[in-house]
N, C-alpha and C positions, 0 to 999 in steps of 0.2 A: 626501431623499424619503420617505416610507410607505411602508413592506413591507408593514404589518400586512395581515390581512385574504388573503395568498397562498395561506395552506396551510386547504385546510376539514377539522376533525377531527372530526367527528360521532361519536362510541366508541357510542353508545347507539343511533346507527341502523345503522351498522358502514357509513359514506360517509370516505373516506379521499381526498382531491383536491388538485393542486397548478396554477397558474394557472401558464400557461406561459411568460408574463413573468418566472419565473423562470430562462429558458435564454437568450432574446434580449437580455436588457435589458443594455445598457453600465455602468449607475447600480447596480443592482444588482451588477456582478461588480467595481466598483472597491468597492463596500459589501464584501464580502465577501471582499476582501486584507484589510479593515480590523476585519469582525468577523469572523472564520474564522481566516484566516489565521494573523494575527500572533497569535491567542486559542488557540492550538491544540498540541498537541506534532504534529512533522512529524517522518518518515523521515528519518533522511540517511546511512547505509550501517550495513554489520557489521563487527563488527569483526576480524571475521576475511582482510578486505579488507586492513588494515593487521598489516602481519605481525613488518615489520624499522622502527629508528628512521628515520626521513625518509621513509617511505613515506606515502602521498598521495591521494586521489579528489579532481580535480574534481565537482563537484558545483551544479545550482541548484535549489534549494527554494522550490517558490512563487513562479518567479522572483526568489530573491535568490542573486549568487554565493556558493560557499562552499567553505572549501579544511578536507578531511576528512582529518586527520593526527597521524600517531602520530609524534610530538618526541622530541627526538634526548634528553629524559632520561624515556620508556616513557609519558609520559601520553598520549590522546587526545584531539585536540581542534578547536574547529571555529571557524572561524578568517573572518572576510567577506573575500573576495577581491578587495581595494578596496584603489590605493595611497593612504595618509593626505595626499600631496603633489597630487596632481592628479585622483586620480582612475580609470585607469588601474585594469587587474586588474592580479596580479602573477603568478599563477597562471596562466599557460598552455596548458600540456597535461593533457590529460583525467584520468595517469594516470603514477607517477612515483618516484621516492625522490630529497629533494632537501637536501642541510645547509642552503641557504642559497637565498633570494627573489630576485631582483633584476629592479625594477622594467624595462621598455623603454622608457618612456618616458624619464628621466632619469636610470634608475641606482641609486636609493636601495634598499637592501639589508635582508635582515629573515632573521633565524635562523627552523627551522623550528617552534620557540617563537611567531615571530610577531615577537621584539624589531626594531626598527629599530637595523642594525647600522653601516650609514653613509651617508654623503652625499656626492656632488661637492661637491668646495669649501664644508664647513661652517662653514667662517669668514665666508662668506658673510653667515649669520645672527648674531642678536642674540643676547644672554646670555638671550633667555624664551626661545629655545630645545628645548625638552624632549621630549628624542630619547623618552620609554617614553609620552609623552601622543602622541607621531607615531609608534609600532607598530601594526603590524598587530591591528584592533579583535575580538573574542571575540565569542560570538556570548551574547545574557543568560542561553540558558541552555542545557546541555549533560547529557545523562542515558541511561543506559544499561537494558533489560530482557534477559538471556539472551543477550547479544552485539550484540542490536540498539537502535542509536544513535537517539535523535530529541535532535531543536533545538525549541527555541522564542525566538520575539522579543519576547515578555513576560518583564518578572523577576520578575512576582507570578503568573503561574501557578500552579496547584499542580503538587507530583511528577509527574513520570511514574508512577512506582507506582501512587497513584491513578489516575489519568488512565485507564490502562489498563484500572482496573477488569474486569470478566470478562473480557475480551480476553485476560488474561497467561492465563488455564486455557489455552489457544488458542494462545499462543505457547509456554507449555511440553510440548504436546504435539507438536508442530513439532520444538523443541530437544530431548527428549527420542527423537528418533528415535537420534539418532546414539549406537551404545553405548560411543563412545567419548569419552561426553559433550561434544559438539563440535559444532558446525553450521559451514559453510567457505560461501563463495561462490563460484562454480564460476568463472573465470574468461570474460570477454564481459558484452556487453550488448543488452539488444538496446532500439531508441530510433527510435521511429516517433509519427506526429502525426493527429489523427482532426481532420475540421471537421466537431467537436459539441461542444457545451457537458459543462464535467469532473462537472457531476455523472451524467449519464449514464451516466459509466465507472462512478460508484458505483452504481450502480443494477445498471446486465447483468451485475458482475462479481457481486454477492450476487441474481442474479435463478433461479431454479432453474425458473420456468416455460417459457424458455424453449428447452430445446436439444435436447427433442427438434423443434420446427416447422425452430425455424431454422439444427439445427447435423444438415441430413441426412444429407449426403455423410458424415460422419462416424459415423452412425449405423447405413450401410450399410453401409460399412467392417468398422464391429463385426459385424452380421449375416452377414457372406463371410467372417469368420475365425472365426466359432463363437461371437462374443463377447460375443452379446446375444441373452440367451434371455427369454420372459413374466417370469421372475421375475428379471431383471438389473438394471432400474428400480426401487428402490424409494423407499416414499414421504420418509425422513430426518423431517427438521426445521426449521425457524427458528428461533434466538432474537433474542433484545433484548440487550446485552449490557450496556446501561447504555453512557452518554455518546454515545450517536451511534455505538458501534460495535454490530455485528451479525455474523451465521455464520449461512452454512447446514449440515449437516452430513447425511451420506445413504451409503450404499454404492455403487457401484454397478459393469456389468463391466470396466470396464478398470483396468490393471493397476495396481498401485504397486512404482514399484522397492525401495523400501525393506521391505517385509517384505506382500503380496499379488499374487500369480498368477493371472493374466489370461492367455485366447489368444495375447491383443497383444502379449505379452512373450516366446512362445516359448518353447518342451517345454524345450529348452536351460537356461530361468532357472530352470525349478520346483523342484529341489533345492534351490537355494540361497534359492531369496525363502522356500522351509518352514521351512530351516534358523534363514531371520533370525528368522520367525514365533516360532520356539519359542522363542527367547531374547529377543524383548521381552516376552513370556508369563511368560518365567523372571523374564528383568529386577525384572518392573513389575505382577507380577500378570492373571491372566486380563482383567480387564473391559479395566486401562489395554493392555493388551498387543494385545490386538486389536481396542480403539480406534484404537491408531498402525498397524495389521496394515491392518484391513479396512474404518476408514471414512475419507471423504473429506471435508474440509473447503477452506467459501469463505468466508475474511474480511474482512472489513473493519475496521482501524484510523481511525475516524473522524479527518479527514475525509476523506485520497484514498491510502491505504497498502492492498494488498490482499493480502494472502499465498494465494495458492489453495496448496491441500496437496491435491492431486489423483494425475494420474499423474505427476506430479514436481511437488516445491516452488518455487512460481515466485513470485519477492518482485515488486511492479509497482508505484509512482505515479504518479501524472498531477496534472500541475496543468494551470490555465487560463490562457490567452495573450492570448483573445478571448473572445466571451461561446458562441461560437461553431465555435473550435479550442483542442482540450489540444495539449502535450505528454507520453508516455506514454513510460518506463524499465523495464526489468524485468531480474534476474537470476533466475539458477539455484539455488539452495538444497542444498545434499548436507551428507548426515552427512562429518566429517573422513577417517573411515578407509575412507573411499570410494572404490574407481580401479579400470580397468580393465574389462571387461565389463560389470556391475556397473553403474557410473555412464556407458558408454555408452548404455545401456540409459535412463537417466535424460534423458542427453543426447535424447536421440534422441523420448523422452514430451514432452518441455519444447520442441524444436522443432515435432513431428510435428501439437501440438495448440493451441497457445496463442501458439507464436512469429506474428510478423505475418506469416509467409508459409505455416503451417499451414493443420489441418483447421476451426478455430472461430474464430482473432482475425478473420480477413476477411468469414466473416458479421459477428460482434461489429461489427467496423467500418463495413459496409454499413451494417447494421442504426441502428448511430449516424448515419452518418450522413443517411440516408433521415427519423430525427427532426426530426435540427434543419431539414433542408428542408421537412419536414411543419407544421410549426410555424411556419412563415412562408405557411402557405396561410391562417391566418386562419382563423374561421365560430368553428371550437374551443377556447374560451378556455381549460379544464382538463384532465388529464391524471389518470385514477384511476388508484389504488393501491387497493383496496381489498379486494383479492382475500384470505380467510380473515380478516376482524376476527373474523367471531362462530365461528371454532374455534380448536383449540389448532393453532398456525402447519404447515405442511408447508413443504418447499422448495420447492413449487410455489408458495408464499401470498407475500404483499407483507410480513409485516413487518419484514424486517430493509430493506425500502427506508421504510417507516411511521416508522422508527426513528434511520433516517439525518437526512430532512427533520424531525422533532422536535427532531434536536438543531439545523439547522438553521435551523428557527425560530424555536427559544430564542435562538443568538447572537445574530441576525438583530437578534430586536426586544429586545433584552438582557429577557428571561423568565427568571423562574428554573425549573427543571426540574429532577424527581427519578423519574419511570417517565417511562420511554420505551416502554410498552407498549400494550395496548391497552385494561386494565382502565380507565382513568383520562385519560387526559391530555387528553383533547378538553374535560372539566369541567372538570378542574381550570384549566385557562388562561382558562376562560372568569372561574373566581372567583377568581383574581389579579386 
């Protein structure tokens, strides 16, 4: 299938458009699996989820079933969740602790490092039968940064450190919120689906243009508790971080359980939060300490990881099932030392705003569903993502989405790319 010409990237005239076939085509989705998901680092989980030997999480990464596990030797591994005998999954529970995984189909057994331990009636196999060759298969690449573990299905991919590019700075800001030096995933998972193309959620998650209009119920709530003032919503900025990663960073009136008080958190939290703010400044200096305390971030790590560091730190992944259907999973990240009322406030914010039953996520889901329905209407062939091309990007501009689409376009068409900004990409792509 020819996928050239699906992006109009005219930096000179400030026009960026995406052909809507990218959102509805089955053929394009098949190519995305091969050229995007099989060629990128993909988020698997956080080290805090695997505290003890044998602890595991069953995960699906871009539709690939995996076992995320800390083995008996203390090493964290990612194993393909399929029996080398006839293919059944060997890990059937979403999480737990296990010394051995036994396939329920024919009772082949494997230790938590993936080694084949036993086969019923092994004498029935010839001398050529090789236990090592029939052990659970590890993913080609597994690496971590600041406790975040990623897998890659391409053994020749660049290191995770290099792949993350400018996103490393923002992962550092998230990780450094813990005064104990370690973050943790709070128990519990949000799992839901959206009847829309996965790329729409990538766009939506770093889109600062829609909140005031789409999330009117939340804005009304903020106004009702005195949390929305004329100075409350400030412009902020949007940045391309390289490799398709992008971020919006801004100040807003809603509170941050880590270190920024607002009326939404209640007066009883004010003193404690001010103390935390002071400690962050004391540890990191005023510039970084206040950036952690007072600023919010929506971070996209290409292609499908979002870290919303706003009123709570939400780690969210999404993956295509069909061109018009995606599955979403989200977790709450918190400082390891956080407990009691402070952790309760964080979880309240996590559920109140970003949960599938919160004040924001249902709005977003309805909007993405509506877009997907609208694509079927025809008539209009191109979506416009041109906002802010002729100025330094604000959070309400669309540089962030253009960075995502430029990486997508380069991967889908096998093009080299070294600039994801609005400066020269359109002209460079033509020259190459």
